[in-house]
C-alpha positions in Angstrom: 84.8 102.0 123.3 83.3 99.5 120.8 84.0 95.8 121.5 85.7 94.0 118.6 86.7 90.5 117.7 90.0 89.7 116.0 90.0 86.7 113.6 93.3 85.2 112.8 94.3 82.7 110.1 98.0 81.9 110.6 99.9 79.9 107.9 103.5 79.0 107.4 104.3 82.2 105.5 101.2 84.3 105.9 98.9 85.8 108.5 95.4 86.7 107.4 93.2 88.7 109.8 89.9 90.5 110.1 88.7 92.9 112.8 84.9 92.9 113.4 82.6 94.8 115.6 81.3 92.5 118.3 77.6 93.2 117.5 74.8 91.2 115.9 75.8 91.5 112.3 79.6 91.4 112.9 80.3 94.4 110.6 83.9 94.4 109.3 86.2 97.1 110.5 89.4 96.1 108.7 90.9 93.1 107.0 94.3 92.3 105.6 97.2 90.0 105.6 101.0 89.8 106.1 102.4 87.4 103.4 105.9 86.5 102.6 106.8 86.1 106.3 110.5 85.2 106.6 111.6 86.6 103.3 110.1 89.8 101.8 107.0 90.3 104.0 104.2 92.5 102.7 101.6 94.0 105.0 98.3 95.2 103.5 95.1 96.3 105.1 91.8 97.4 103.5 88.6 98.9 104.9 85.1 97.5 104.3 85.0 99.3 101.0 88.2 97.6 99.8 90.2 100.8 100.0 93.9 100.3 101.0 94.8 101.7 104.4 98.3 100.0 104.4 100.3 98.6 101.6 103.9 98.2 102.5 107.0 95.9 102.5 108.2 94.9 106.0 111.4 93.0 105.7 111.9 92.7 109.4 109.0 90.3 109.9 110.8 87.0 110.2 108.2 84.7 111.9 104.6 84.6 113.2 105.5 86.2 116.4 107.0 89.2 114.6 103.9 89.3 112.3 101.6 89.4 115.3 103.7 92.1 117.0 103.6 94.2 113.8 99.8 93.7 113.5 99.3 94.6 117.2 101.4 97.7 116.8 99.3 98.8 113.9 96.0 98.1 115.7 97.2 100.0 118.8 96.4 103.3 117.0 92.7 102.4 117.4 92.9 101.5 121.1 90.7 104.5 122.1 88.1 103.4 119.6 87.9 99.6 120.0 88.6 97.1 122.7 89.2 93.4 122.0 86.5 91.1 123.5 88.2 88.0 122.0 90.5 86.5 119.4 89.4 83.6 117.1 91.8 81.3 115.4 91.5 79.0 112.4 92.8 75.6 113.5 93.3 73.2 110.7 92.9 69.9 112.6 90.5 69.2 115.4 90.8 65.4 115.3 87.9 63.2 116.5 87.2 65.2 119.7 86.4 68.7 118.4 83.1 69.0 116.4 82.6 72.7 117.0 84.5 75.8 118.1 85.8 75.9 121.7 87.3 78.4 124.1 91.0 77.7 124.4 92.4 76.4 127.7 95.8 74.9 128.5 94.2 71.4 128.1 92.8 72.3 124.7 96.3 73.5 123.6 97.8 70.2 124.8 95.2 68.2 122.7 95.8 70.3 119.6 99.6 69.9 119.9 99.2 66.2 119.8 97.4 66.5 116.4 100.4 68.3 114.9 101.6 65.2 112.9 98.3 65.2 111.1 98.8 68.8 109.8 102.5 69.5 110.0 102.5 72.5 107.7 99.6 74.2 109.5 99.0 73.2 113.1 102.4 74.5 114.5 101.7 78.0 113.0 98.1 77.9 114.3 99.4 77.1 117.8 102.2 79.6 117.6 99.6 82.4 117.1 97.6 81.2 120.1 100.7 81.1 122.3 101.9 84.6 121.2 98.5 86.1 121.9 98.4 84.4 125.3 101.7 86.0 126.2 100.9 89.4 124.9 97.3 89.6 126.0 96.8 87.0 128.7 93.4 88.3 129.8 91.8 88.2 126.3 89.8 84.9 125.7 90.8 83.0 122.6 88.7 80.6 120.6 89.7 77.7 118.3 87.6 77.2 115.1 88.3 73.9 113.3 88.6 73.2 109.6 87.5 69.6 110.2 84.3 70.4 112.2 82.1 71.1 109.2 82.6 67.6 107.9 81.4 65.8 111.0 77.9 65.5 109.5 79.2 62.8 107.1 78.1 59.3 107.7 80.6 56.6 108.8 80.9 55.1 105.3 82.4 58.4 104.1 84.7 58.8 107.1 86.1 55.3 107.4 89.1 53.6 105.7 89.0 49.9 104.8 91.5 49.2 107.6 91.0 47.0 110.7 88.3 48.5 112.9 90.8 49.1 115.7 92.5 51.8 113.7 89.2 53.7 113.3 88.8 53.6 117.0 92.2 55.1 117.4 91.2 58.1 115.2 92.6 57.0 111.8 89.7 58.2 109.6 88.8 60.7 106.9 88.4 64.2 108.5 88.2 66.6 105.6 89.4 70.2 105.7 88.6 73.8 104.5 85.5 73.5 106.7 85.3 77.2 107.6 85.3 78.1 103.9 82.6 75.6 103.1 80.5 76.7 106.0 80.7 80.3 104.7 79.6 79.2 101.2 76.7 77.3 102.7 75.5 80.4 104.6 75.9 82.7 101.6 73.9 80.3 99.3 71.0 80.7 101.6 70.9 84.4 100.7 72.1 84.3 97.1 70.4 81.1 95.8 68.0 79.7 98.4 66.8 76.8 96.3 70.3 75.8 95.5 71.3 76.0 99.2 68.8 73.2 99.8 69.9 71.1 96.9 72.9 68.9 95.9 75.9 71.2 95.4 79.7 70.7 94.9 81.8 73.5 96.2 85.3 73.8 94.7 87.8 75.4 97.1 90.6 75.9 94.7 93.8 77.6 95.9 97.4 76.6 96.8 95.6 74.1 99.0 92.6 72.7 97.1 89.6 70.5 97.9 86.0 69.8 96.9 83.0 69.3 99.1 79.6 67.7 98.3 76.9 69.4 100.2 73.2 68.4 100.5 71.0 70.9 102.1 74.1 72.8 103.3 75.6 69.8 105.0 78.8 68.0 104.1 78.3 64.5 102.9 81.7 63.9 101.2 84.9 65.7 100.6 88.2 65.0 98.8 90.7 65.6 101.7 90.9 62.8 104.2 93.1 61.9 107.2 95.4 64.8 106.3 95.4 67.7 103.9 97.4 65.7 101.4 94.6 63.7 100.0 92.3 64.4 97.0 93.2 67.0 94.4 96.7 67.9 93.3 97.7 71.2 94.9 100.4 73.8 94.7 103.1 71.7 96.3 101.0 68.7 97.7 100.5 65.5 95.7 96.8 64.8 96.3 95.5 61.2 96.0 98.3 58.7 95.8 98.5 54.9 95.7 100.0 54.0 99.2 102.0 51.4 97.3 104.1 54.2 96.0 105.2 55.1 99.5 106.1 51.5 100.2 108.1 51.3 97.1 110.0 54.5 97.9 110.7 53.2 101.4 111.9 49.8 100.2 113.9 50.7 97.1 115.1 54.3 97.7 115.2 54.0 101.5 113.3 57.2 102.1 112.6 57.8 105.8 109.4 59.5 107.2 110.9 63.0 107.1 112.0 62.7 103.5 108.6 61.3 102.5 106.9 64.2 104.3 109.0 66.7 102.4 108.3 65.0 99.1 104.5 64.8 99.5 104.0 68.2 101.2 106.5 70.6 99.6 107.9 69.1 96.3 104.9 67.6 94.6 101.7 69.0 93.1 101.9 71.7 90.4 105.5 72.4 91.4 106.5 68.8 91.0 104.6 68.2 87.8 105.9 71.3 86.1 109.3 71.6 87.7 108.7 75.4 87.3 106.4 76.8 90.0 103.5 76.0 92.4 101.8 79.2 91.3 99.1 78.7 88.7 99.5 82.3 87.5 103.2 81.6 86.7 102.4 78.4 84.9 99.6 80.0 82.9 102.1 82.6 81.6 104.8 80.1 80.8 105.5 78.6 77.4 106.9 75.3 78.6 104.9 72.1 77.8 105.4 71.0 81.4 103.5 74.1 82.6 100.5 73.3 80.4 100.6 69.6 81.4 100.5 70.5 85.1 97.5 72.8 84.6 95.7 70.1 82.5 96.4 67.5 85.2 94.9 69.9 87.8 91.7 70.4 85.7 91.5 66.7 84.9 91.4 65.6 88.5 89.0 68.4 89.5 86.5 67.2 86.9 87.0 63.5 87.8 86.6 64.2 91.5 83.4 66.3 90.9 82.0 63.4 89.0 82.7 61.2 92.0 81.1 63.6 94.4 78.0 63.9 92.2 77.7 60.1 92.5 78.0 60.3 96.3 75.0 62.6 96.3 73.0 60.8 93.7 73.3 63.8 91.3 74.3 67.4 91.2 72.2 70.5 91.1 74.9 73.2 91.0 78.5 74.1 91.4 80.3 76.9 93.3 83.9 78.1 92.8 85.7 79.8 95.7 89.2 80.5 97.1 92.2 82.1 95.2 92.1 80.1 92.0 88.4 79.5 92.0 87.6 83.1 92.5 90.2 84.6 90.1 91.0 82.1 87.3 88.3 82.3 84.5 90.4 79.8 82.5 90.2 77.1 85.2 86.5 77.7 85.7 85.9 77.5 81.9 88.0 74.3 81.5 86.4 72.6 84.5 82.9 73.3 83.4 83.7 72.2 79.9 84.7 68.8 81.3 81.4 68.7 83.3 79.2 69.3 80.3 78.0 65.7 80.6 76.5 66.5 83.9 74.6 69.5 82.5 77.1 72.1 83.8 77.4 75.1 81.6 78.6 78.7 82.0 78.2 81.9 80.1 81.7 82.9 78.7 81.1 86.6 79.1 79.9 86.3 82.7 82.8 84.0 83.5 85.5 86.3 81.9 84.1 89.3 83.8 83.1 87.7 87.1 83.5 89.9 90.2 82.6 89.2 93.8 79.4 87.0 94.1 78.0 86.1 90.7 76.1 83.5 88.9 78.1 82.3 85.8 75.4 80.3 84.2 73.1 81.3 81.3 69.8 82.7 82.4 67.4 79.9 83.4 70.1 77.2 83.5 68.8 74.2 85.4 72.2 73.7 87.2 73.6 77.1 88.1 77.3 77.7 88.6 78.4 80.4 91.0 81.6 82.1 92.0 81.5 83.2 95.7 84.5 84.6 97.5 85.2 82.8 100.7 85.4 84.6 104.0 86.9 82.4 106.6 87.8 85.3 108.9 84.1 86.3 109.2 83.2 82.6 109.9 85.9 82.5 112.6 84.5 85.8 114.1 81.0 84.3 114.1 82.0 81.2 116.0 84.2 83.3 118.4 81.2 85.5 119.2 79.1 82.4 120.0 81.8 81.0 122.3 82.3 84.3 124.1 78.5 84.5 124.8 78.8 81.2 126.8 81.6 82.5 129.1 
């Protein structure tokens, strides 16, 4: 039987996965997701050619444990063809101690559990997937791959807050997130645009969760998310950068407690809060209400402003890459962002932008500052790190 690595990316209402051959090139066997967990779950699987093997509604999937059980049952039909050599997990927060992927032990789980307050919407689901796999397949090694690890190349000026030094020593610092996505883009640029891969690039990971990363020679030097995944850009339901005085005001005048503030900042803000309509950019784009247009304009405004800031942190900008759900699929957002960045010499070809598919350069031929759209592949990155950890066992 062929050894295989299962990569899992567990969220609050979704489970993304990829199954890869455990060989040098990690060829993909299947990939898919279960979304809408807890409501009207949908299970889809495609082969390496993008052909659907499964596309069905599964209303019985009520939580992550059910989702993993359903995935395991589907994978069992291939048990005579493939054997799992390991399972890799995306872990949103690695704190100060985890700078690279690690094989999971009970002590590691304990450490990651303590970081839950820093990523309350993500860490519990990441850990739930680990615990479920451990119960169902206790002999299969598991590996944790951290969203925060890619940004540990930043210097201390980029990672610190202007708080008393004792707080930095206690771990209150800017960590950054979406690291597995940025690392994938960094690797793909080496193949697609080698010169750009060694230059000053901003990568825009735009989805329901959104952030930007400034990379020089493929290394993170600055990013928009900070201590938690709330900071930086406005997102689907998260506020993005916010004057901390607002929180003091809400605590002192409206008597909001920590739980109420967490709910406000994580689940009722962002595009949803601005529009009062939806957190989904597709819904807002099709809506006639002025509030929907204002929410989109706010999103674009802050992307442009933050890219300008990241360019300053690098001393210039040589190119731009769009990735993740919105970055890969919304030609309108890419167009409006690049229009706002014309002062930096960023331009795209409208026909290329409107018809972009897969990995593609959107700039006019010979443009000095190329703009790319590159689909992210966090599951492949997770599989890669899992394979490296398994080789050390």
